[in-house]
N, C-alpha and C positions, 0 to 999 in steps of 0.2 A: 483511361479512366483508373480509379486510385481503389482497388478490389480488395476487399478482409479477407479472402478463402481460405483452407484447410484449417475451420473454424469447424466441421463438425461432417462427417462422413458421408459420402454417397450414395444413393442404392436403388440401383436398378431390380425393377421384376414384374414379370411377366404379368400383367392382370388374369384372374381366376376365371374363367371360362366354361369348361362342363361340369354340371352339380357333382353332389357328394360322397365322393368313391370311400367305401372306410374298408379297411383288411387287417385282420387281427393283426397285432405286433407278438411277435415268438419270442422265445431266446434271449426273454430281456429284464430288466429292474418291469415288473410291470408296475407296479406300487407310482413311481414318476410318472410314466406313461399316464395310469388311471385318472391320478389326481388333475394334470391336467389337462385332459379330455375332459374332467366333469367341473374344471372351473370353467375352458373355455373353448365348450360346444361347437361355437358359431365361426371358429378360426381354423384355416388350415395349418400356421404356423404360427408358433409363439419365440419368442426370448423369453431363457429360461436366465442365463445369464450375460449381463450388460458392463463386463472393466477396464475400467484404463488406469492408470499409472501414472501419472505424469513424476518425473524424478526430476529433480532440479540438483544440478551437481558444480562446484566450480571447477574451471579448468583452464589455466589462464590467466586466472586473475579473474574471469569474468565466468555465469552463470550460463552452465548449457541446456537447455531444456531435453529429454528424454519421454517420448510418447508413448507407450507401449499398451493395446488394445486390445482382449479377449474376448469377442461377441458365439453366442452358441447359440443356435432354434434348437428347435422341437421340432417334427413334422407330425403331425394329429391325424392327419388322416393321408391319403394317396393326391387329396389337387394337388399337396407342396412342391411335388415336383414343379410346378405353373413357377410356380416362385424359386427358381433355382439358380435363378439366371443371377448376378448380384455383380460391385464393381465399389472399389476402393482408388479414393481419389488425390493424388501428392504436391503438393506445388512447392517452390523455388522457400518458402518461408518455412513451414515444417517439412525438412525433406523426408524424401523416400531415406528406407536403413531397406525392412522386410516385409515380407509377405508366405505368410504362409495361410492353405487352405485344405478342408476334408471334410469327409462326411464319417460318420460312425453309425452304418450300417448292421440293423436288431439282426442275430443271427443265434442258434440253440445254445450259445454257449456265449452271449455275450453281445460285443459288435466287432465289425469287422471295421480297417478303417484304410480309407478308400482315397486317397490322396488328388488334388485337384495337380495336375499336368500342367498344365496351359493356362497363362495369363497373357491375354493379349493388352499390349500397350498401347495404347492410343493420347493425344493432346486432345484433350476434356476443351470439346465445342461452346461458345458462346457467340451465338444468333449479335449481343452487341461487342464483339471484343475481333479486331481484324486477329489480335497473336493473343493467346489465352497458353503461360506457361506453365500450367496444372498438367498432372501429370494421369491419368488412368490404369486399372490395371483390369480390367475386366473376362468374370470365369463362371464357371456355372459348374453347383457342388453337383458330384457323383451320383448315381443309385435313391435317389431320392424318392423313399417309400414310409410307407405310413412308420410312429418309430423311428424314424430315422436325424441323429443329427446333422448340422453342420454349423462347422469351424471355422473362423478364420481368426488367424493371429496379426497385425500389423505392426511395426513399429515405425517412429519418426526420428527429424530430431530435429531440433531451433538452435542456433549458435545467437539469436539477436534476442538480449530481454525484454527490447521495449515492445512486441506483441502478444498484445493480451492474446488468453487461447479460451474458446467456450469447452460445452461437455452438456449434452442433453439427455432431460431423463425423459425420453418419450420416442415411438418412432412410429411404422405404418402399422410395425404389428405391436399384440400388447406383451408386456413383458414381465416375470416374476422379477425378476432384483434386478435394479442400476450400482454400480460402486465408482465412483473416481475418486481416486488419491492424489494429494498432492505431500510428496516427502522429500525435504527441502533441509538442507543445512544452519543452523540455528545463525549463522551469519547473514544469511537470505531472508529477509522481509518480503511477503504475498499483502495483496488486497485482495478480496473481492466479492463481488455484489452474486445475491439469489434472483433473480427475475421468471416473471412469465406468469400465468395464473397457476394457480393448485399446488405453490408452494408449499405447504404445509403438510408431502408429501416426502417432503426431501426433511431426510432425520444430519443432522452433521454433531459432528466431534472432533478434537482436538486432542490430540500427545504428543509424549521426552518421547523418544526411541533411541537411545545407541549415540547423543548429537544429535539427533534429528528431530524434526517436527514432521509429527502427520496426521494430514490434515486432512480425514472422510465423508466426503458425500453421499448416503444411502437412502433407496426408494427401495421400494416392493411392490406388489404388483398395482405397476403401472401402467393407467389404456393405449387405448391404442388412438389414433391422432389421424383422421381424415379429409382429407383436401375435396372441399366442394369449394364450388366457383364463389369466389370475387373471394375468397380470403386470401389475410396480408397474411407474408410473412412469420414463421413459425417464433422468431425473435418475440413477435406480439403475446404469445399466446403458451407457446412450448415452455413447463419448466425446466430454467438452466439456469448453470454457474456459471462468470466470467471471472479468468484469474489470474491476476497481470505481476509481476514481478515491480516493488517499491524500490526496492533497496538493494547493498549489498556493501557487508567489509571484509577488505583483502589485504592481511599485513594490517591494520587497526585504521587501517583509511577506510572513510565509509562514500557509497557514494550510490547519487540519487540515480535512480532509472524513472519510472514516474510511481509516485509518491498521488499526485494529485491537477489539475490542469495547470497551474504553472509548471509543472515538468512538462506535460503534455504538449504546450504551446514548444517548449524551449525545445523538444524534437522532432515536430514538424516545423516550427521555422527555419532550423540548416538545415533542412533539403531546399529553402526555396534564398536561401542567403546568401549562395552562392552563381544565382542567374541574374541575367542583365545588368550584372555589377555598371558598366558603361551604358554612356548614349545611344544610341543606333540612329546615323545620320540617316539610312537607306528607312527606319522605322517612324523620324520624323519627319523629311518631306511627305512620306505617304500622308497620316497623318492633317500637316498645314495643307497636301489637293483635299485634302477630304472635307474639311473643317473651312478652307477659305471663304470668308464673305460671312459668317456666321459668327458674330457676337454671344449668343448664349452660350451657356456651358453645356447646357440642358440639352443643345442643339448637336450642337459641336459632341456630344456624347454619343448622343442619337446615330450619330452618321458611321460614329467607328464602330457602333455595335453592330451594323445592320449590316460595312461591311464585313465583318472578321463574320459571320451570320451567312452569310449570301459566299462568301469567298474562301472559306478556312472550311475542308471538306472534315466533318469529324468521322474520326477513322480512332476506336479506342483500343488500349492493350494493355496488357496487363504481363509485366519484364522481372518479375524481381523486385527487388531494391528501386529498378526506376518504374516499376512503375506508380510510385511514390513523389518521383520529384519533376518537373516541369523544363521541357526543354527551354532550351535561349529560344527568346521570339525572333527574333533574326534567321530561326531555323526553321523554323513552324511557318517565317512568310516566305521564305524562297520554296520550300516542301510545299504550300499549298494546306494541307493537312496535320491532322494532330487530335490527339485526343480530350477528356475536359479542365487537362491542365496547361497544355499544351495552346489553349485556345485564352486560357488566363493569362495564360504569358505575354500573349502578344493583347490584350488588353491594354490591362496594367500599362505595357509598354508605352502603348500606343498615347494614353489618358496622362503618362504622367511628361511623355515628350511637349505636352501642349502646358504642365505645369498646373494640370487637374493634382488633389490625391484620390489614388486609386490603391486597393488593398488586394490582396491573397484575401482567397475565403474557402476554408476546409468545412463542406456538411455532409452528413447523410440526408439519402430520400431520402423517404417517409416508405420503405424496407425496410428500413430501417429506426428501433422505437427509442435509442437509447435517447438520454442527454447531457449535454460538453457537465453543464451546472448539477448533476445528477453522480456518474458515474467517467473520469474523464479517460479513455483508451483509444485505442486508433481502432475500435469495432464501431468506434461511434461516427468516425466518417466513408462514406466511400466515392468522393463525387468533389469536382473544383469549383471555385464559381468567381467571380471578380465586382468589386464595388466601386460603385463611384460617391464618394461622400458628395453628395452636392452644397452649394450654396449657402447653405444653413447647418450645413456637418451632420446631414443627416444619408444613413446608407443606402444607397442605391444598389439593384442585386443586379446584375450582367451575368445570364447563364450563356457559356460561345455558345452549349450546344445544342440550343435551337436553336430554326433556322427563321419563323415565321413572328415571332415574340414581340411583339414592340417594348419601347422604354419599361411602359406599362405595366407590361402583362409579365408575368413572376410562375416560373412551369409550378405547375400545381405538384408534381413528383418532390418540389421542394419546398412547396407552404405548411406554417406549423409549426414547421422544424425553426432547433436552435444549428447558429452560425461561430465559427472563430474567426474571426476576421482577423488579420495581423494589422499590428499599430507600429511593427520596429522591432527588435532585439528583445523590447524588453516588456511590452504593451501589447494588449489582447481586445475584442471585446466579443462579448458573446451577445449575443442577439436574435431574437428569435423572426421571424420570417411572417408576414402577417395570410393568414386567411382568404384571399374571396371573400368576397358578397356573393353570392347565388345573381347578384343584379350583374354586376360582373364578367359572368360567363351566361347570360341572357341570350337562349334559341327564340328566334322567333319565325314563324309556322304559319302564312295563312293564304286559304286553298280557297277558293269558287268554285261549285262544281254544279252538273248541269246531270237529270238521266235524260241518256238517251234509246229506248227503248230499256233491253234492266242493262243499261251499261251507264255510268256512273263517268264521266267526263269532268275533264276542267286543266284550272293553269293556277299556280304558286308561285308564291314568294317568299325565301328565307331567305332572312338577315342574323348573320350568327357573331357571337361576341364573342372574345376572351377563348378560352384554352380550346373551345373544339371548332374555332376560327383556325387558328392555329393548327394544329390538327388536318385542318378539309380541306386547306391552303399546301398542305402536305402532296397530303393525294390527291389533287387535284394538279400538282406538278408535270410537265413532262407529259400530261394529259390530253387526247386529243377531246376535242368535245364530241365526239362518239363514246366514247370509255364512261363521259361525266353519269347517264342516267346509272349506268351498273353502282360506280359507285355512290349517290346517293343514293338509294335505295340500300344500299347495306350498310349506313351509317344513321340513316335517317327513315329507317322502316317505316312503312303501314299498315294497313291492316289484313290486309290477305294478300296471302303465296300470289295470288294471281295480279297485285295491283303493276301495273308497269306506267316506269317511267321512261315517254318517248322523245320527250329530248333537254336539256339544262342550257342557263345561257347565264354564262356569270357575269355582270353589269360590272366592270370597270371601273380605276380611279385615279386620278392622280395619288391619293393616299397613301403613301405604300402599309401604312396602318390600321389604313381604312377598316371598319367590319368589313365582313365577306357579304356578299351581294346575288343572288342568284335566280332568275325566273325558270320555272319549270310547268310542261304542258305532261299529265297523267289522264291515262282511264282504266276503268276497272270493271270486266266484264260480267256479269252472272251475279252483280252485288245487289239485287234489287228481289225481297223477299212477299208474292206478291201469292192472295189468300182471298179471291172471290174478288167483290171489288174492294177489301181491301190492300194498301198494299206496307209492308215495311222496312223502312232505312238506317239501319244505325250511322249515325254523322263520326262518328270516335274514328276518324281511319286513322288513327294517328297514333303509331302500336308503345312509345317513350311512358317509363324507361321499361324500355324493351330485354327480356330474358331475366329479368331480376326475379327470383322466386325462393324464398326462405323459406325452408322447409322446419317444424316444427318442432325437428330432432335437432337441428343441431346442434354445434359443440364452438366450432371457431366464431370468433368475431366476425365483422362485414367489412368487407374495406367500399369502399363508393371512390376512384379515381382524384374526383374536381369535385368543389359547390356547382347549380345552377338552377339558373329560372328559364325554366322550357314553355313556350306561349305556344299554343295553337290554336288558329281559327279555322272553324269553316261556314262558309255562304251555300248558302243551296239554295238554287230555283229553285219552286213551287212548282213545276212542268202544269201544264195547263190542263183545263179539263183531272184537278183533282183540288180539293179542300185540305189542310190540313185538323185532322181529328185530337191528335194525342202526344205531346212532348214529356222528354223527363223534365223531372222536379230539377228545380237547382241542387247539388250540395258541396260540402268542401270537409277540407277534413287538417287541420294544424296540431303539431306538436315543431319539439327544439327540433327534430333533425329533418323532419318533411311535411308538404303539406299539397294541399290542393286547394282552388276553389275551380268548382263546374256551371255555366250558367249557359240556360237558352230562352231564344225573342225571337219569336216573330213580330217582322218589321214589313210591312207591304207586303210581296209575292218572294217572300224571301225568312229563312227561318234561320238563325246566326248560330252556333255556335261558338264560344271562348272557355278556352282550360286553361289557369294559370299554375 
């Protein structure tokens, strides 16, 4: 996977567990402490100052970037000790130069400086990566008491001007002052973009000083950012600035780095221009064998896509510049594993071996809000897919990292995103991947229930299409029938923790792209509520949407993974000796983001509930 890390530091803090404990701050400038204590009475820690100086200098005829960051935290009470653990992360793009951290502990005559003596160097783990070249320095600020200051200073360097840098005006704690400066000689031009919400807090200025330009972005009294459930990446809402070197002049010759989408395309195309230069006989034989007897180009592509999905294991890498370059298709085929770029390399090579038009394609997952058409940098993408141009010269998306997606099913994590499709050295296409209609991601769940005493027993049938189909098939893979009830109960929960799925039986199909269908049996004990001769029964057994609770004071946007149409049908056999006295009224709601329609109906000896 192509990842652009090292764009913002990573912090590790232990959550506050105990009640607030106040202590007197002695021997320090009480004015500063009192000011911040009154301004932030609910916070144990604040950022008094976060400054980053980005210095661009010419070295050996090329721009070299140095980043020097100074962060200062202030402990407002003794609970700040729970936030004393911290971490700084470096990679091979913006590389490590130095790190320093220390505490300033208040005493009668000012502060006593206590340096951090131990930095635990570890490789940054990522659940999605087999190999990650990021290095973390973990450390603990000593003697963090009320009134103490926690200060860290880091330096990084980058000698590749094609990579942008991002600075964020926000963090877990509120901040008094953020300052970001870029200093560069006048023969180096930069471009920048301010993004996120509340960007009005950022004040910008530029001045010339000693033959250099100094760009400054400054913000004061910055609020804290809390990550609620279903919060998208910080790039969607946290104010930030992206800096990109556009061009530079050396000895009268101007070199364009990345001043436009045309320049970005030249950068990324160079990374694929030297692979798969000659047709592989091995790949040709494989592609021919998979498509033997098939006339339709679409069905040929389907067979190739399915084979790569099922036979080439997805293993992600991040290894400096190698994290941006696909490997040779022959090597991927030989190894039987690869990351998104490697699987794309094999897909493109196999399709081209059959004379089909295929392209490498750069895209950002939905974790990235940026568009190629608005501000083109390497921050726009972290993923690679393949495109097959169909018989009408329309792009068909193939994401080799998926396992069970059909040719018609585009994974949700790239829907709605712009992608950059290669059309050779000079030409490219910017294409916006469509978002599925809810109908394409239909979940149909129908159950028939009856009462046995106070226990509800029944059986159901689920038919699942689209995105959840692929997810469920992944969950089912390699599992026994005894494992399936637990999986279904977790992914498709019902109304009570007492709900017991006794068995799940998938319905087999000869069509590998058919919707997932399974039958199941269940029981729900102690469900009937009785009062004398009146019994109450809630037929809303479905818990969709589960675990979604939007707080009134929520500030962050809300992220849903995919569109969906959820159909739930419950048929209750009216028990002997009972008559129906009352059923709920039908109800509905609709707006552009969400809607439902619920109806109840009595037909003979059954009650039918239908929710869409």
